[in-house]
C-alpha positions, 0 to 999 in steps of 0.5 A, a space after each residue: 094228338 100223337 103224330 107218327 108216320 106210315 112206317 109206324 102204322 105198318 109195323 104196329 097196326 094195332 097200336 096205331 089203331 088203339 092210339 087213334 081210337 084213344 082206347 089204349 091211353 085211357 086203359 093204360 092211365 087207369 092201370 097206372 093210377 089204380 082204381 083206388 087211388 085217392 080213396 081213403 078207407 073207412 072203418 068198414 074197410 078196415 073191419 073187412 081186413 080183419 079175420 077175427 072179432 078180436 081184431 075188429 074190436 082193436 080196430 074200433 078201439 083204435 079209430 075211436 081213440 084217434 077221434 076218427 069215429 065217434 063214441 056213438 058210432 063205435 058203440 054201434 059197431 061193437 054191438 053189431 060185431 058182438 051180435 053178428 060177427 066180423 063178416 057182418 060188415 062184409 066179405 074178407 078183403 085179402 092182401 092186394 084188394 086195393 091195388 
């Protein structure tokens, strides 16, 4: 628990209330940590950053080559990409989405 005197409470009444309720500290920790801290994006996350089917194919090929996705899964992703397009994996995620 943070200790402070009456002078602090008089000068900063809202801050004192937030500290007492614990709300301020929780919100600040979440802001600093970020909602995606510790999150490891998967192939669908990478595909959602793509603008074209060609970029999607490159991502699938790269992750398959590195062994991060199986050949069977890569094939299913390619079929979906060719039949339904890049947006079939979800909406485009722009720069800054993962902040």
